[in-house]
ZAVO-701247 format. One record per residue: x, y, z of N, C-alpha, C, O in turn. Coordinates in steps of 0.001 Angstrom, whole numbers, plus 500000, padded with zeros to 6 digits. Example, Ala and Ser with C-alpha at 12.3 -4.5 7.8 and 13.67 -1.06 7.14 Angstrom:
2
513190494310507800512300495500507800513200496700507800514236496681508465
512850497750507080513670498940507140512900500030507870513409501138508039
***
This chain:
516
370613775286257655371122775632256327370513776956255871369302777159255955
371371777850255389370886779157254965370079779051253671370146778060252944
369320780107253420368487780145252216369343780030250960368947779384249990
370523780660250982371417780610249818371881779193249549371947778770248395
372201778456250596372663777079250433371536776174249950371751775281249129
370325776414250471369168775622250024368942775816248530368708774858247793
369018777075248095368850777366246671369910776669245836369618776118244775
371151776700246328372251776051245597372021774549245501372250773949244451
371570773942246592371304772497246590370202772150245593370312771179244845
369135772956245590368025772701244659368489772873243219368151772068242350
369270773929242967369762774167241607370641773018241134370489772542240009
371548772575241976372421771445241615371588770199241345371863769446240410
370560769988242178369691768817241987368957768902240641368825767900239938
368484770095240291367790770275239011368736770010237845368365769340236881
369952770531237929370924770328236849371324768857236744371482768334235641
371488768195237877371806766769237855370654765954237263370874764995236523
369423766349237598368257765686237014368238765883235497367993764944234739
368502767120235070368557767399233631369638766571232957369429766044231865
370797766453233605371894765667233036371509764193232924371796763542231920
370864763679233954370451762266233927369465762010232796369610761042232049
368466762870232668367424762667231658367961762831230229367358762337229277
369077763513230087369650763719228765370763762737228423370993762454227247
371449762219229417372629761391229151372426759901229445373203759071228973
371401759557230210371199758165230581370972757306229335370039757553228571
371814756313229132371722755365228019371537756080226681370781755622225825
372219757188226512372016758012225316372371757246224049371738757453223014
373370756366224104373748755593222917372641754625222505372476754339221319
371886754120223478370821753157223165369607753845222534368908753245221716
369359755096222911368203755835222382368580756699221172367738757409220623
369823756633220773370360757521219748369632757386218416369425756275217928
369242758520217826368756758506216444369959758392215521370884759202215595
369948757390214654371052757243213698370489756729212384370531755539212072
369953757697211618369392757390210311370221758114209253371392758420209476
369616758383208114370367758956207008370997760297207308372176760502207020
370223761231207891370754762570208159371916762516209148372929763190208960
371767761716210198372832761607211186374078760963210574375206761360210867
373852759957209717374972759321209035375701760286208120376931760301208072
374928761105207383375526762132206511376393763090207307377509763411206898
375878763552208455376610764535209250377926763974209777378957764640209690
377906762757210325379154762217210869380145761878209760381354761898209993
379657761567208556380565761353207430381290762643207075382496762639206832
380544763754207048381156765046206748382169765424207820383268765884207511
381793765228209082382681765608210185383918764721210205385015765191210507
383751763456209888384927762562209795385885763072208723387101763044208912
385350763531207613386196764085206557386895765361207017388053765600206673
386175766192207809386795767400208365387986767023209240389048767640209162
387797766012210067388869765571210959390045764981210183391154764868210706
389789764610208936390871764092208083391370765157207106392056764840206135
391018766438207370391578767534206599390732768069205476391153769004204796
389558767521205251388687767988204170387703769016204735386587768667205119
388120770278204784387313771334205389386161771731204468386224771539203254
385112772286205064383929772679204288383406774021204769383556774374205938
382785774774203849382145776044204202380623775940204108379919776944204217
380128774739203908378686774517203887378313773520204976379060772589205276
377143773739205557376667772847206602375634771871206078375621771561204887
374766771383206955373752770400206548372767770983205545372471772177205555
372275770117204690371194770509203783369899770526204575369617769601205336
369122771561204399367854771652205117366903770556204665366784770263203475
366225769955205644365240768925205316363967769534204743363134768822204181
363813770856204883362570771506204470362665772192203116361637772541202534
363874772393202601364010773105201339365338772801200678366205772161201272
365494773259199457366685772970198670367754774031198936368103774804198044
368265774062200153369329774985200506370132774406201666369725773446202320
371284775025201893372201774545202922372352775589204012372166776784203783
372690775120205192372981776004206312374486776200206408375244775648205609
374915776984207386376344777204207593377008775988208211376317775082208679
378341775947208223379071774746208654379368774660210146379968773684210597
378955775678210933379400775731212323379008774482213101379755774038213973
377839773906212796377425772717213547378402771572213331378704770831214266
378894771423212122379868770372211843381143770575212659381714769614213175
381583771819212774382817772077213510382621771939215024383562771608215746
381404772192215499381110771915216905381087770408217169381494769953218238
380608769643216191380563768183216332381948767557216367382165766552217044
382892768157215632384174767507215356384923767007216598385287765832216643
385167767857217610385924767343218771385200766225219508385844765328220052
383876766265219535383115765228220236383123763906219465383165762832220065
383084763991218143383184762761217349384579762159217502384729760940217584
385584763007217539386963762523217711387148761861219084387717760775219187
386662762528220129386825762001221494386046760707221716386418759897222565
384965760508220954384178759277221083384677758177220153384015757156219966
385881758405219560386467757432218637385544757161217453385376756021217020
384946758246216938384090758233215756382756757512215972382075757150215013
382399757312217214381062756803217525380101757991217492380400759018218102
378961757895216806378050759049216688377438759497218004376762760526218041
377651758763219075377135759217220364377860760474220828377307761242221616
379094760702220355379850761886220771379120763180220480378915763976221397
378715763428219230377950764656218943376616764728219688376164765819220036
375977763572219938374729763589220705374988764064222136374171764782222713
376114763664222699376488764134224044376712765642224021376348766342224966
377315766145222934377493767592222798376159768318222885376042769309223606
375143767835222156373824768450222176373249768409223593372664769388224056
373416767279224278372921767147225650373587768159226580372928768737227444
374893768374226405375610769330227252375122770759227001374986771545227940
374860771092225743374284772412225446372922772560226129372596773632226639
372139771498226139370815771563226765370930771728228278370153772465228885
371892771047228883372111771197230329372537772629230645372081773213231628
373414773193229810373819774588230001372617775529229860372546776554230539
371682775183228983370474775994228813369635775990230087369045777011230442
369578774854230777368854774774232055369408775805233030368654776505233707
370743775891233093371350776866234003371025778299233585370696779136234425
371119778576232292370819779933231819369376780318232104369092781471232428
368468779364231986367066779639232311366930780025233783366212780966234122
367625779289234653367591779645236079368132781052236295367524781870236985
369288781315235692369935782616235922369073783770235414368922784788236090
368514783603234227367673784668233665366375784810234455365933785925234733
365759783671234820364547783726235631364779784428236954363953785224237400
365911784128237578366255784766238851366476786266238677366003787066239485
367198786646237620367542788056237411366343788880236952366178790023237379
365516788320236098364403789090235536363165789066236435362405790033236482
362970787953237149361748787790237941362069787570239419361985788498240223
362433786349239766362769786028241148363524784708241172363531783961240194
364151784439242290364905783183242427363996781974242271364367780993241627
362808782042242859361857780930242755361416780740241305361266779609240843
361211781836240596360811781742239187361885781031238384361584780188237539
363147781376238652364249780727237941364321779243238212364536778451237294
364142778854239475364205777432239841363049776654239221363246775554238705
361846777220239271360678776522238702360841776369237197360600775293236649
361249777443236528361426777382235074362486776360234696362300775585233758
363601776356235425364684775414235133364232773973235368364561773081234585
363478773746236447362977772402236747362063771910235629362218770787235150
361124772735235218360171772311234186360864772094232846360506771180232104
361843772919232533362595772730231289363394771432231336363512770733230330
363933771116232489364785769924232611364018768628232389364608767626231984
362688768629232653361914767383232570360946767350231393360244766355231214
360890768400230590359952768446229464360272767341228450361392767298227939
359326766450228144359607765350227206360080765818225837361025765256225283
359430766845225283359836767312223959361243767890223991362034767651223078
361557768641225025362906769200225160363929768076225297364996768129224686
363611767067226089364532765938226278364776765215224957365915764877224635
363719764978224199363861764314222901364799765107221999365664764532221340
364628766430221970365476767271221124366888767405221682367780767906220998
367098766961222916368402767133223576369252765869223562370376765878224063
368733764782222995369444763509223092369922762993221728370403761864221629
369793763798220697370217763381219369370979764502218697370723765680218944
371913764128217849372716765105217132371970765546215882371836764791214919
371486766786215917370776767386214787370928768879214929370777769411216029
371222769570213848371590770979213938370554771877214640370974772793215347
369220771679214492368310772578215237368352772383216747367882773242217494
368913771258217207368818770930218632369702771788219529369530771771220748
370646772539218958371466773445219777370887774855219806371419775735220483
369791775068219069369206776399218987368778776997220333369005778187220550
368169776227221248367753776850222509368905777528223247368738778618223794
370080776883223262371222777475223964371656778778223306371791779799223980
371875778749221995372388779938221328371346781054221273371707782231221242
370078780707221260369025781720221293369019782456222627369056783686222666
368974781701223713368893782335225027370185783066225357370162784113226004
371320782514224910372606783165225168372712784470224390373220785462224912
372235784478223141372281785694222327371405786795222920371817787953223000
370200786426223333369292787425223908369815787949225241369709789142225528
370381787055226055370898787480227362372097788415227183372231789402227907
372967788101226215374118788971225953373645790344225480374214791364225871
372602790377224637372055791659224188371476792444225357371659793658225450
370777791744226248370203792399227428371291793028228292371180794181228708
372350792251228556373433792781229394374157793924228679374606794880229311
374264793811227351374900794882226604374109796178226681374685797257226816
372785796070226594371942797264226714371961797808228143371979799022228348
371957796926229107371956797336230510373249798062230879373226799092231553
374375797512230428375684798076230787376209799056229742377286799631229902
375429799243228661375874800088227543377237799628227042378158800425226860
377337798328226828378602797692226469378517797150225046377774796206224778
379277797749224139379250797333222737379819795934222539379414795222221620
380759795537223399381355794203223254380325793115223537380307792081222868
379474793347224522378422792373224815377395792329223691376870791264223366
377112793472223104376214793487221946376857792753220767376180792048220018
378157792928220614378873792189219580378827790697219826378670789908218894
378968790305221104378863788887221454377483788349221120377351787226220634
376459789144221380375101788741221016375004788477219523374379787508219094
375629789348218734375625789157217290376365787895216865375918787184215965
377494787618217511378245786391217198377390785164217466377323784253216640
376740785143218617375877784019218970374700783903218009374267782799217679
374187785045217562373112785039216572373613784460215251372892783710214592
374835784798214860375409784261213635375604782760213699375404782055212710
375997782269214874376131780816215061374762780155214977374594779122214329
373782780769215647372426780224215623371863780193214204371161779251213836
372166781212213412371666781271212044372182780100211207371517779657210271
373366779606211549373909778448210845373313777140211349373519776084210752
372578777219212446371938776031212992370540775842212424370100774718212184
369843776967212212368488776869211675368083778203211070368354779259211642
367432778156209907367077779366209172366051780232209892365976781429209617
365248779665210812364259780486211521364905781414212545364207782157213234
366239781376212649366935782363213476366642783775212976366839784746213707
366174783893211744365776785215211237364698785830212126364640787050212278
363841784988212714362834785489213657363515786041214909363113787074215445
364551785335215367365281785785216548365961787119216271366019787984217145
366477787287215056367065788565214679366045789688214731366363790798215158
364827789409214301363766790404214376363436790777215808363185791944216110
363435789785216692363172790046218116364257790936218704363959791878219439
365516790644218385366629791467218869366513792902218362366734793854219111
366167793045217099366036794382216498364996795207217254365254796357217609
363826794626217500362747795354218182363121795646219628362844796732220137
363751794677220293364140794865221699365103796037221850364897796910222694
366142796055221041367120797138221125366464798486220830366744799480221501
365592798513219826364891799747219464364051800265220627364135801444220973
363243799399221231362353799835222313363123800262223557362787801263224192
364158799498223902364951799856225083365627801209224879365668802034225791
366152801427223688366827802697223417365839803862223482366164804919224022
364661803680222945363641804732222968363203805040224401363015806200224767
363042803982225210362477804149226551363496804541227607363112804999228684
364789804374227328365793804621228374366766805737228038367277806399228942
367030805958226766368056806942226404367572808364226662366471808748226268
368426809134227335368106810538227611368911811480226727368824812703226843
369701810872225835370541811691224966369719812253223816368718811676223393
370178813398223327369459814032222222369702813303220905368863813330220005
370848812659220803371183811951219570370833810462219677371692809598219507
369568810184219959369135808798220134369373807961218886369740806789218967
369161808579217738369303807838216490370733807350216302370959806219215871
371697808211216627373107807825216494373458806711217475374159805767217110
372978806808218723373239805772219723372620804436219294373225803377219455
371418804510218753370757803295218266371551802678217123371728801461217058
372023803527216230372814803058215097374077802335215586374430801286215049
374754802883216592375973802269217119375687800880217688376480799954217518
374559800748218358374218799443218937373914798417217852374331797262217935
373182798857216836372897797946215720374180797544214998374334796392214591
375081798477214845376351798181214174377139797141214980377745796235214408
377127797279216316377852796326217167377289794923217003378039793956216864
375961794816217019375328793501216848375597792963215446375910791786215268
375470793840214459375655793407213070377091792947212823377318791952212134
378059793671213387379463793286213227379714791914213849380405791074213272
379146791703215026379278790377215658378611789306214832379142788204214692
377438789620214275376734788650213444377565788255212228377671787075211896
378151789247211571378991788963210395380138788033210783380479787119210032
380733788263211950381825787407212412381330785984212680381952785015212246
380219785863213390379684784543213703379184783797212487379209782567212441
378727784555211498378139783976210291379152783855209147378821783372208064
380385784297209397381373784452208331381682783183207539381852783281206324
381767781991208149382071780816207312381055780610206192381419780331205049
379791780750206533378737780591205535378708781791204587378485781642203386
378936782974205144378875784195204343379954784204203266379710784680202158
381128783692203567382206783625202580381788782777201384382050783124200233
381134781662201682380655780806200585379594781537199767379609781478198537
378677782222200439377590782910199751378105784041198858377655784195197723
379040784822199370379599785925198588380281785394197328380134785951196240
381019784321197499381762783747196371380831783210195290381165783251194106
379646782698195696378771782027194736377476782801194439376551782246193845
377405784065194845376245784881194487375024784672195356373900784840194882
375211784310196618374144784184197615373027783208197190371849783544197311
373374782024196703372314781103196266371448780596197413370231780484197265
372063780288198557371292779760199682370464780836200357369334780584200776
371023782040200464370287783144201094368998783438200333367943783626200938
369086783475199018367904783739198194366861782630198357365663782895198457
367343781383198381366421780257198487365741780222199847364551779923199944
366506780533200910365940780546202263364856781617202380363773781352202900
365148782828201897364163783916201965362902783551201208361792783789201683
363073782977200034361917782579199229361124781468199907359895781438199851
361857780549200552361200779427201230360348779894202398359220779434202579
360897780818203195360188781271204393358948782085204040357906781941204679
359057782934203031358004783908202765357049783519201654355975784105201521
357440782517200842356558782152199727355470781217200198355612780558201228
354403781156199462353295780274199796353650778846199413354325778611198411
353195777911200205353437776507199931352139775763199712351054776340199777
352265774485199454351079773653199249350323773421200551349103773257200559
351076773410201658350465773119202959350941774158203950352126774489203982
350047774667204747350429775580205825349989774994207142349351773943207197
350342775694208206350044775168209536348560775149209817348136774473210754
347770775838209072346353775797209378345571776828208618344350776891208761
346233777652207802345496778588206988345948780010207170347087780347206850
345058780866207689345356782286207747346190782642208978346466781809209842
346579783920209016347466784415210069346934784103211463347669783596212310
345664784404211703345082784176213032345073782717213436345381782388214582
344723781835212509344701780398212820346088779885213154346260779068214059
347073780371212418348442779911212643348936780342214019349478779527214766
348755781616214360349297782067215646348530781459216821349110781249217886
347252781177216648346510780482217715347079779083217933347255778634219066
347362778411216826347942777067216909349309777102217578349588776300218469
350167778038217147351519778129217693351481778551219160352230778020219980
350613779500219487350489779952220877350165778780221802350780778620222856
349188777962221395348840776825222245349967775803222305350305775317223384
350542775479221173351532774405221139352814774745221879353463773854222426
353192776025221905354411776376222634354281776091224130355269775774224792
353083776203224653352849775820226043352471774343226145352986773620226998
351564773900225267351068772535225369352129771488225116352279770558225908
352871771621224024353868770615223679355100770704224566355762769695224812
355415771908225051356640772083225822356417771995227329357118771251228015
355455772742227847355312772871229308354401771795229894354734771199230918
353266771541229264352284770629229863352294769234229246351438768414229577
353250768946228351353390767617227736352120767164227033351814765972227001
351382768107226471350159767793225730350516766984224485351502767295223816
349735765954224163350056765137222983349931765942221695349298766998221691
350527765462220594350368766167219318348889766424219035348106765476219002
348485767679218828347051768000218684346332767202217610345138766928217734
347052766823216551346404766078215472346081764638215852345371763950215118
346597764173216994346374762772217397345255762622218425344889761501218779
344703763747218910343680763681219953342500764572219592342585765384218671
341392764416220327340196765222220084339648765732221407339370764954222320
339495767056221501338939767620222735337431767445222778336816767642223826
336829767078221658335382766860221616335033765453222066334082765258222822
335795764475221608335488763076221886336176762545223132335799761487223636
337186763262223644337955762778224799337923763823225916338735764748225904
337010763699226877336895764692227955338196764958228725338490766119229009
338997763922229080340256764230229784341189765112228961341880765978229498
341197764876227637342026765701226758341508767134226740342286768086226693
340182767277226778339587768621226797340010769381228057340356770561227997
339978768685229198340415769328230456341874769748230354342240770862230731
342702768843229840344128769110229649344331770336228749345161771204229022
343552770374227682343650771468226718343315772809227362344065773773227214
342202772875228068341770774148228624342637774585229808342841775782230011
343137773652230575344084774013231638345369774585231051345952775518231604
345808774021229927346986774559229247346736775982228774347599776847228921
345551776230228204345218777587227762345166778562228935345633779696228825
344601778123230050344541778985231240345948779352231690346231780509232002
346837778342231719348224778590232106348879779582231151349559780513231582
348670779378229854349304780235228844348803781677228944349608782608228987
347496781867228980346945783215229034347286783911230357347557785112230379
347271783159231447347608783746232751349063784200232778349372785271233300
349964783381232213351386783735232179351612784999231361352394785870231742
350913785086230232351078786244229362350458787499229993351018788591229902
349304787328230627348651788472231272349513789033232398349602790248232576
350148788135233159350983788581234270352170789390233781352483790437234348
352836788916232730354040789634232285353671790978231649354436791938231741
352504791048231008352007792342230526351800793301231701352212794460231658
351158792795232741350911793607233935352226794076234559352364795238234940
353191793154234657354479793506235257355203794571234435355810795484234994
355140794455233125355818795427232270355183796810232419355888797808232569
353869796864232377353179798154232502353479798792233858353740799991233944
353440797978234915353725798501236261355150799032236366355379800092236949
356103798302235806357499798742235872357723800019235076358500800881235488
357049800146233943357185801368233150356595802563233893357163803655233869
355449802358234555354827803441235305355691803865236487355809805050236798
356299802859237145357114803140238328358547803499237973359363803776238853
358854803494236668360206803762236188361221802823236832362337803214237173
360795801570236985361669800536237518362349799807236361362029800040235196
363279798934236692363992798166235674363014797241234950362375796390235568
362909797418233651361884796696232886362459795853231757361733795077231135
363762795997231481364326795413230266364182793900230197363891793350229135
364384793224231328364283791772231328362872791292231023362671790371230232
361898791932231664360495791576231431360120791823229976359447791004229351
360564792966229439360282793283228041360896792241227109360266791828226135
362111791820227402362794790854226537362030789537226463361833789003225372
361598789008227603360875787734227602359539787870226895359121786969226168
358875788983227104357591789217226433357767789276224913356982788689224168
358799789986224461359058790079223023359496788730222457359090788352221358
360315788018223199360800786712222742359623785790222447359549785168221387
358713785715223401357560784836223191356543785455222235356113784809221280
356158786712222494355083787330221717355425787478220243354637787087219382
356600788044219940356993788197218544357308786847217914357055786632216728
357867785932218722358145784599218194356888783932217668356898783320216600
355796784055218430354518783492217995353983784245216779353539783630215810
354026785560216830353473786370215732354225786151214426353614786110213359
355547786011214501356335785821213275355944784535212545356076784456211323
355468783535213276355059782297212625353855782529211701353597781740210792
353127783616211946352028783935211042352496784252209634351716784180208684
353794784609209496354369784883208180354930783633207524355294783647206348
354997782564208285355623781327207814354588780512207052353543780159207600
354873780217205801353874779614204918354123778135204639353762777628203577
354735777455205586355006776031205427354471775282206648354070775920207621
354455773942206622354027773189207807354884773544209021356098773712208903
354261773654210161354973774029211386355089772804212294354102772315212843
356313772331212431356591771177213275357132771644214628357589772778214771
357072770752215612357491771134216961358936771612217023359248772526217786
359823771010216232361235771375216325361493772802215843362534773381216156
360550773377215082360724774749214626360646775757215767361044776911215606
360135775326216920360051776225218078361370776324218836361434777047219831
362430775625218407363655775545219214364236776916219554364825777084220622
364081777902218662364659779222218956363950779902220125364479780855220697
362750779418220490362021780018221611361651778991222674360774779246223499
362310777832222663362022776796223662361988777322225098361035777022225817
362987778096225550362988778490226976361893779484227354361533779576228527
361354780233226382360446781345226707359201780922227488358926781531228522
358423779906227057357229779555227827357548779027229221356722779143230127
358728778453229406359106777978230746359391779158231670359031779127232847
360031780189231144360277781379231956358964782081232298358804782578233412
358034782126231361356717782711231645355981781905232705355372782473233611
356038780576232592355357779717233565356014779827234935355320779919235948
357348779818234977358048779970236250357709781275236929357537781325238147
357611782341236137357247783655236670355850783625237280355638784154238371
354897783008236582353515782954237071353410782160238370352813782628239338
353991780956238392353847780094239568354606780648240768354168780481241906
355741781305240524356458781952241631355679783152242154355668783405243359
355034783884241271354202785033241659353046784568242536352742785185243557
352403783474242131351297782928242931351757782512244325351032782694245303
352953781958244414353449781467245710353626782592246723353590782366247932
353815783796246219354056784923247115352778785658247491352826786626248250
351635785216246974350374785892247252349624785192248391350243784716249343
348319785133248293347526784551249379347607783029249368348181782426248462
347019782426250394347125780969250564346498780208249412347029779184248984
345371780698248903344708780012247807345614779941246577345771778880245974
346209781083246211347100781100245054348354780268245306348894779648244391
348806780261246551349972779439246887349645777958246705350473777197246202
348459777551247107348032776155246941347928775813245451348352774741245019
347356776745244672347247776535243220348635776385242600348855775539241734
349569777225243062350934777181242539351595775841242842352166775212241952
351518775408244092352150774139244490351500772967243754352189772067243272
350165772988243671349456771909242968349830771895241487349961770828240887
349999773066240907350371773152239486351769772599239260352004771864238301
352698772952240144354075772457240006354109770938240126354750770261239322
353418770407241127353380768944241317352750768261240113353245767236239645
351663768828239613350971768234238459351846768258237212351917767275236474
352513769389236983353367769509235807354555768554235884354925767931234888
355142768445237054356258767500237228355779766076236978356445765302236291
354630765737237537354102764374237398353808764034235942354221762982235456
353091764923235238352701764605233861353917764559232946353963763740232028
354898765420233179356099765403232352356935764144232588357506763594231646
357006763692233827357759762467234111357025761229233593357656760278233130
355703761243233670354923760117233141355157759948231646355241758826231146
355261761064230936355443761011229481356908761145229067357206761447227912
357808760922230004359239761013229697359619760020228601359177758872228640
360429760434227624360848759509226561361682758347227079361809757332226395
362251758473228272363044757373228827362174756201229271362684755111229527
360876756419229361359973755321229709359701754423228507359144753335228653
360093754878227317359927754066226126361126753151225945362207753413226472
360923752075225196361997751124224963363030751746224025362650752396223050
364332751564224293365364752143223413365233751654221980364776750537221735
365638752501221026365523752106219614366740751336219104366646750622218106
367871751473219776369112750781219388369422750970217906369885750036217251
369178752157217372369354752379215940370813752217215510371097751607214480
371729752764216301373131752652215901373578751196215888374246750757214952
373212750454216916373615749046216971373000748256215819373626747349215271
371774748609215459371121747910214345371851748193213037372139747273212272
372154749472212778372874749836211558374257749174211542374702748667210513
374916749188212677376251748586212778376195747086212511377030746553211780
375215746406213101375074744954212910374830744615211443375455743705210898
373920745350210806373597745082209402374790745397208507375093744635207588
375463746502208764376616746892207944377736745869208057378351745500207057
377998745417209263379061744420209448378679743078208838379545742343208363
377392742753208847376927741535208190377163741627206681377582740655206053
376894742797206107377114743008204676378590742851204333378929742227203328
379466743412205157380895743277204908381337741819204978382207741381204226
380727741087205888381043739652205993380619738910204730381364738073204221
379424739213204222378925738543203019379666739006201759379726738273200772
380223740209201793381001740685200649382324739951200527382901739852199444
382799739437201664383991738586201646385268739275201201386059738694200459
385475740495201640386693741246201292386869741460199793387982741698199324
385797741378199056385830741641197621385072742936197340384209743322198127
385378743613196234384634744838195898383140744542195785382739743485195299
382333745482196237380888745290196162380186746621195960380697747675196338
379020746556195364378114747701195283377082747584196390376826746495196903
376495748706196753375553748717197879374325749542197518374422750552196821
373168749095198005371922749832197792371035749707199019371046748694199718
370269750758199263369258750760200324367912751041199684367705752097199085
367003750092199813365637750281199326364791750718200515364600749963201468
364287751948200446363641752536201615362533753481201189362480753921200040
361658753783202121360569754700201829360945756154201980360406756998201264
361861756483202895362186757889203109363527758127203755363871759272204050
364293757084203983365606757205204609366665757378203527366344757332202340
367902757573203913369023757550202969370054756555203493369958756088204628
371033756239202664371962755160203020373208755642203751374139754859203940
373255756903204167374479757446204756374883756756206056376074756597206321
373918756346206864374258755691208134375038754403207880376035754140208552
374587753596206908375296752357206572376663752676205975377661752041206315
376700753659205088377966754005204444378983754535205455380189754373205266
378497755168206530379431755639207558380140754460208224381345754519208467
379406753401208517380035752213209113381059751625208143382150751226208549
380701751576206859381658751079205866382923751937205857384035751422205747
382737753252205973383882754169205932384821753960207103386035753868206920
384264753885208313385139753753209477385769752369209561386715752162210322
385242751408208772385884750090208662386842750047207465387446749011207184
386977751185206760387834751286205571387479750251204514388357749673203874
386171750024204339385697749070203330384503749672202589383397749132202599
384765750796201954383688751510201269383227750737200033384050750201199290
381905750682199814381414750056198581381755750908197356382016752106197467
381747750277196214382004750988194963380695751627194503379665750957194424
380739752904194204379549753621193734379419753471192222380346753796191479
378284752987191776378048752795190341377833754151189673376948754915190058
378656754434188670378562755690187950377651755555186729377414754450186241
377150756679186248376304756669185061377167756336183838378382756535183878
376564755834182752377338755421181578378208756527180989379289756246180471
377757757783181057378563758879180510379888759032181252380893759434180667
379879758711182533381094758805183340381892757502183272383122757519183263
381189756389183223381833755070183246381292754215182101380523753282182332
381692754532180867381153753773179720381562752308179714380866751480179125
382673751972180355383135750582180390382603749823181605382936748654181799
381792750471182408381147749852183586382170749241184550381968748147185076
383255749958184767384268749474185701383813749620187150384335748950188041
382831750505187383382344750696188757381268749676189140380779749683190270
380902748803188203379943747738188507380730746500188913381490745955188113
380551746054190148381286744895190656380508743611190376379490743618189685
381014742513190929380357741215190723379241740943191719378559739922191623
379046741856192686378026741602193709377414742917194184378082743942194318
376121742832194430375373743981194952374690743550196234373867742635196233
375036744215197331374396743954198630373318744996198854373566746196198739
372121744531199176370957745416199312370343745264200694370114744152201170
370080746400201331369290746417202570367892746873202210367715747900201555
366886746101202645365484746439202369364817746960203625364668746223204600
364410748233203615363609748778204703362137748822204326361296749152205162
361813748494203080360425748431202640359867747030202850360578746039202683
358605746955203212357921745667203360356608745747202587355800746635202857
356368744827201616357305743794201140358376744414200266358261745567199849
359430743637199988360549744142199218360868743175198076361023741975198299
360962743694196878361351742894195716362503743597195023362268744492194212
363744743220195314364882743962194770365091743768193275365650744647192619
364655742638192719364877742377191303364058743347190449362839743446190590
364747744050189571364073744997188702363666746279189371362893747046188796
364160746549190582363795747782191286364352748998190545365486748944190070
363594750092190431364042751257189650365153752083190305365748752931189640
365443751862191574366513752605192240367806752475191434368167751376191012
368509753601191216369684753580190358370735752582190836371330751874190023
370966752520192137371982751604192657371663750156192318372558749311192282
370369749865192066369954748516191678369918748380190158370510747460189593
369221749304189506369098749217188044370450749384187365370703748771186327
371338750226187953372656750430187372373526749187187441374477749056186671
373216748279188347373966747025188464373707746120187269374533745272186929
372557746307186637372185745460185500371306744305185955370920744207187120
371006743443185006370139742302185310370850741375186288371976740937186051
370168741090187386370795740259188404369877739163188877368708739086188496
370438738316189719369658737252190352370067737176191815371187737528192183
369145736714192634369383736676194073370275735490194416369933734339194146
371426735789195017372365734745195432372279734470196929372840733489197417
371583735330197649371439735145199085370384736068199648370208737187199165
369684735610200660368632736396201307368659736074202790368576734909203177
368774737097203617368909736889205056368049737890205838367847739023205402
367561737466206967366898738349207921367949738782208935368469737949209677
368264740060208975369266740581209903368601741651210757368147742677210249
368553741401212038367823742289212944366367742341212472365717741299212384
365850743517212172364450743627211751364325743839210241363231744095209737
365448743734209520365443744036208094365920742843207264366512741895207782
365646742921205973366095741908205039367341742407204298367429743577203926
368296741502204091369484741790203305369529740816202134369343739612202310
369778741342200945369866740524199737371246740673199121371872741730199193
371702739583198514372920739630197715372552739287196279372015738212196011
372840740205195352372575739988193936373891739781193192374890740443193473
373873738874192263374987738687191333374427738832189926373211738843189737
375298738941188951374838739135187575374180737872187042374654736759187271
373097738064186337372333736948185754373165736286184653373644736958183740
373332734963184747374159734269183753373335733499182731373897732891181820
371996733513182868371133732891181873371025731397181959370333730790181141
371679730779182915371628729306183015370421728857183829370215727659184018
***
């Protein structure tokens, strides 16, 4: 078998492995809580003709994103017969496509072996897999980030304005997926500037640079247009709130000052993604020696990967060799980490989605470089690959028991409909931090929506208050009588007519108190 065929076989095997880890029993592991329920309700309405120019509300601030994620969800929700697993499969397919792009970019920028190693490690990363198996708007960011940067790279390489425009379109789509795409825009801006300065031999460099920025900006406006139309019409309320949210000081930050934040982010981008290191707040390198070894090996990997790409860039610039790909990966990771120093809110793992592929490409480059050197480095490379594969598979999320969240919500919702007895009913969810959209989605697709109790100013005759209130309790202990939640208090004084244990939760039926 030729070398080309061997590479193809390995690549196909890696992609199939990625597909298995993302699609196996995806419905059983599916996250289906309030946010997911809200999203599928909106998309169901879109499929029934109720179009929208606003996307999901951000969980981190009082603003909305663009609607593109909803429209990407729509065909998958329709094809799955309105089962929420459809959009989750969409996210998984985007993640599988990202595996291929990582291979292609690794091969083109570094070497074929670098591409294969990076793609393999990305395909088995537990955190990446977790983000790839549920429908949530940030989870498509890795694909659109890497696709946007690659299109910009090819546009600069070929001096092709259409490819730069495509990069802008992809950036506009990504911006509707997550507000931290603004960091990705900054990376693109610097990359185009540096490449133009270092490669252009024309006297009118400023004009050429301007044309490239215009191409990207025009594409961005097109990709971002659904959200932009809403913003223009309403005076940019979300844009102002997003900018203020990102740059203003909050009550809690990732760790304090600029240096502390970037040190934390630098480690976590390798630790949480490449080496499957546990959440740093849950372990101690002082009290747990194995964790300390894990920690320092991760740092060695991270610093070595960064040192190598710096060396490669400097060497290519001196030799006047092709450097754009190396520069792009360095800027993607380096500026991505540095920009977090400006972020004044808590930094969670999912916020790294715009740069998910970067540490894998750096690691693939390092381990492939070692394989081509002396025997000692080759042994280190092979041992590192085996160790990384082993630790990532050991901590694979598929080794955990499925959550069966959708089936649980479906079972409870159908039980409520049974107890309602085809009569109008009000519904309430008593919970610590969830919302009731997941349950309401089941009611909607069964065409048995509960009646929403309106405030007295809207409904002075209390026509929206029915004879029965069905309550799901996610709090333990739970006392529904006299609960301050509006859906309960708005029902008025009631008494418990039924109490049942359904799955792992309690369901109550309240009727109006008759005083007897």
